[in-house]
C-alpha positions in Angstrom: 280.8 192.0 21.7 278.2 191.7 24.4 276.3 194.8 23.1 276.4 193.5 19.5 274.9 190.1 20.8 272.3 191.9 22.8 271.4 194.1 19.7 271.1 190.8 17.5 268.9 189.2 20.2 266.7 192.3 20.4 266.3 192.2 16.6 265.5 188.6 16.6 262.8 189.2 19.2 261.3 192.2 17.4 261.0 190.2 14.1 259.3 187.3 15.7 257.0 189.0 18.2 254.5 190.2 15.5 254.1 187.0 13.6 253.8 185.2 16.9 251.2 187.3 18.5 249.0 187.2 15.2 249.5 183.2 15.1 248.4 182.7 18.7 245.6 185.3 18.5 244.0 183.8 15.3 244.5 180.4 16.4 242.4 181.0 19.5 239.8 183.2 17.8 239.3 180.4 15.2 238.5 178.1 18.0 235.9 180.4 19.7 234.4 181.5 16.2 233.7 177.9 15.3 232.3 177.1 18.7 230.0 180.2 18.5 228.9 179.1 15.0 227.9 175.8 16.6 225.9 177.4 19.3 228.4 178.0 22.2 228.4 181.6 23.4 231.0 180.9 26.2 234.1 182.4 24.4 232.2 185.4 23.2 230.6 186.1 26.9 234.0 185.9 28.2 235.4 188.4 25.6 237.7 185.9 23.9 236.4 186.5 20.4 238.7 189.4 20.0 241.9 190.2 18.1 243.4 191.8 21.2 246.5 189.4 21.6 246.6 190.2 25.4 243.5 188.3 25.8 244.9 185.0 24.5 248.5 185.1 25.7 249.6 182.4 28.0 252.8 183.4 29.9 254.2 179.8 30.1 253.3 178.8 26.4 255.0 182.1 25.2 257.9 181.7 27.1 258.5 178.0 25.9 258.2 179.2 22.4 261.2 181.4 22.6 263.1 178.6 24.4 262.0 175.5 22.4 260.2 177.1 19.4 256.9 175.3 20.3 254.2 177.0 22.3 250.6 177.6 23.0 248.1 180.3 23.9 245.6 180.6 26.6 242.8 177.9 25.6 239.5 179.5 24.5 236.7 178.1 26.9 234.5 175.8 25.0 231.3 174.0 26.4 230.4 171.0 24.2 226.9 170.8 25.8 225.7 173.7 23.5 226.6 171.6 20.4 223.9 169.4 18.8 226.6 166.7 18.2 229.3 167.4 21.0 231.9 165.0 19.7 231.7 166.4 16.1 231.6 169.9 17.4 234.8 169.5 19.5 236.6 167.9 16.5 235.6 171.0 14.3 236.6 173.4 17.0 240.0 171.6 17.3 240.5 171.6 13.6 239.9 175.4 13.4 242.9 176.4 15.3 245.7 174.6 13.2 243.7 175.6 10.0 243.8 179.3 10.8 247.7 178.9 11.4 248.1 177.2 8.0 246.0 179.8 6.2 248.1 182.7 7.9 251.1 180.6 6.6 249.8 181.1 3.1 249.1 184.7 3.6 252.7 185.3 4.9 254.2 183.4 2.2 252.3 185.6 -0.4 253.5 188.8 1.2 257.2 187.2 1.5 257.0 186.7 -2.3 255.4 190.1 -3.0 257.9 192.1 -1.1 260.8 189.9 -1.8 260.2 190.6 -5.7 260.7 194.3 -5.2 264.2 195.5 -6.3 266.2 197.3 -3.7 268.6 200.0 -5.0 271.1 199.6 -2.1 271.7 198.5 1.5 272.0 202.1 2.7 268.5 203.2 1.1 265.4 203.8 3.1 263.6 201.1 1.0 266.0 198.6 2.0 265.6 199.4 5.7 261.9 199.0 5.3 261.6 196.1 3.0 264.4 193.9 4.5 262.9 193.5 8.1 259.5 193.3 6.4 260.5 190.3 4.4 262.1 188.8 7.4 258.8 189.3 9.3 256.9 187.5 6.6 259.4 184.6 6.6 259.1 184.2 10.1 255.3 184.4 9.8 255.3 181.4 7.6 257.5 179.3 10.0 255.8 180.3 13.3 252.4 179.4 11.8 253.5 176.1 10.5 255.3 175.4 13.7 252.1 176.2 15.8 249.8 174.5 13.4 251.6 171.2 13.3 252.8 171.4 16.9 249.0 171.7 18.0 248.1 168.7 15.7 250.2 166.4 17.9 247.9 163.9 19.7 249.1 165.0 23.2 246.0 166.0 25.3 245.0 168.8 25.6 246.5 169.8 22.2 244.1 170.1 19.3 245.4 166.9 17.9 244.1 164.9 20.9 240.5 166.5 20.4 240.7 165.5 16.7 241.7 161.8 17.6 239.1 161.7 20.4 236.5 162.6 17.9 237.0 159.5 15.8 237.8 157.1 18.7 234.9 155.0 20.3 233.5 157.2 23.0 234.6 155.0 26.0 238.1 155.1 24.8 238.0 158.7 23.9 236.9 159.6 27.6 240.0 157.5 29.0 242.3 159.2 26.5 241.2 162.8 27.2 241.5 162.0 30.9 245.3 162.3 30.3 244.9 166.1 29.6 245.9 167.0 33.1 249.4 165.5 32.4 249.8 166.8 29.0 251.6 170.1 29.7 253.9 168.4 32.1 254.7 165.8 29.4 255.5 168.7 27.0 257.8 170.4 29.5 259.5 167.1 30.2 260.4 166.7 26.6 261.6 170.3 26.6 263.6 169.8 29.6 265.1 166.5 28.4 266.0 168.0 25.2 268.0 170.6 26.7 269.6 168.3 29.3 270.6 165.6 26.9 271.1 167.9 23.9 268.6 165.8 21.8 266.0 167.8 20.0 262.9 165.5 20.7 260.3 167.9 19.7 262.3 169.4 17.0 263.0 166.0 15.3 259.2 165.5 15.1 258.1 169.0 14.3 260.9 170.4 11.8 260.7 167.8 9.1 257.1 168.8 8.2 257.7 172.5 8.9 260.4 172.2 6.4 258.5 170.5 4.0 255.6 172.9 4.2 258.1 175.9 3.9 259.6 174.4 0.8 256.0 174.0 -0.7 255.5 177.6 -0.2 258.8 178.7 -1.5 260.1 180.2 1.8 263.5 179.4 3.3 263.3 177.5 6.6 265.5 178.0 9.6 
């Protein structure tokens, strides 16, 4: 029984690993690319405009994803002083990350429907052993990217949603709001811990309804 449980867990990890690495990597590269296009070379100079996932992984953010199904990567460094319009520039940089995740969700959904439409002769065939895990990876890719995209749109500093909101708030109020960034990670961790202690899915109740809605739009089963 223990061996079976471990095998099942290992299978789940292997299916989620690739979509998660792709989602985190493209999210951060999108931030860096938009910043670079707007005149900020910081991410490029620090080697962060790369598709190497090891450059973008945040150990805590990745661990939290496997525990609570929400997470984050190592933030790409951005210096808004390079932007002609710093407030607008930061807003565009912030939008780029979730936008990349939603684009990836569309791509994974297309692959899910493509591979899912192939008729498989039998469960013991080689084609089944290749296609079935591939379809599961594509399905997971849709859900992971929807989760990360929607989670990062939450207006909790320093998540992307906070930078988007700061870009439309009056400058003084935006500055005070963004000063809360130092507490943002602790707030998220507190919500995760509280969810497990009191068996109340606080983040899940906010995230999963729009994730399920997005998955339905894309014709992909959720959870």
